N, C-alpha and C positions, 0 to 999 in steps of 0.2 A: 428290101427285106423277105424274106422268105417265107412262106406260108407257116413252116413251123414257128418261127421267129416269131410274126404276127401271133400266133395263138400262145407263144409262152408271155409275152408282154400281155394279151389278153387275161389269161389266167392272173398274173401279177397285179395287174387294176383290179379284177373281179377281187383280190384277196384284200388289196387296200381300201377297197371298199367296204367291204364286210367286216374289216376292221372299224373302218371309221364309222359305220352304222353301231357299232358293236359299244364304242365309246360313246357315241352322244346317248344312246340307251342307259348306257351308268349314270351318264351325269342330269339324264332325266329323271330315274330313280331315284337318285342322291337329291336333287332340288324337291321331288316330290316329298320324300322322307321327312327332308328339312320342315317343308311348309306345312306336312301333317301333323308334325309336333308343335308348330308354334300356333296353329288352328287349336289343336286341342288343350293348350295350355292357356289358351287365351290371348295370346301375345299378338297384338298389331304392331309389328316391324315400322310402319310405315311412322304411327304414332310417337313410337320408341325412338325413330333418327329423328323427329323433329323436335326433340326432348334437348336444353342446354346441356353441351357436353358430350354429349351422342357422337359426333363426329371425332373428335378427339378422343375419345373411348375407342371408336372403330381403328382408329390409327392408331394407337397403343397395340392393339391386338394383333395387327399387321405387323408392326415393328417385332412383336414375341413370337410370331408365327416367322418371321425371315430370320428373325435370330435362330430359333431352332432349328429352323431347315438347314443353315450354312453350317451348325452345330453338327448334326445328321451327315450331312456333305463332308466337313472334317474329317468327321469319324471312320465314315468309312473310305476317305481317301487314305487315311494314315495307318487303317486296317490293313491293307495291300502295300504297306511301306515296306515290310523288312523282305519280301519276296522280292520287290525290285531293287534292293539295294544288295541281296545275294546275287541277283543276275548281274547286276554290273559290276560287283565284283571279279565275277566268273569271267566276265567279258574283258574286263581290265589286263587281269592274270593272265589270258589269252595273249592281248594283246599286246604285254611285256614279253612274253614268252618270243613270240613272233621274231622282236628287235634284236 
């Protein structure tokens, strides 16, 4: 590798590292925010999770979150569908015209 290629690779790695640090800082800030409100409201999360049915409730929340996420993904996928159909039609018309 040339010196120029090495410098470009180094810059790319430095950018990736700074993005990783930014994501880690955002995750830490979110966790601190959640723990702040739990503490402010006087909620002991460990005590709540020891209660009967807490694990099932957590599983229910995760299932609802997964369903919502899949719904958003499906909606986003369907939003781009008309454009993809139009492109496919144009391509098919070109292919038919060549024959």
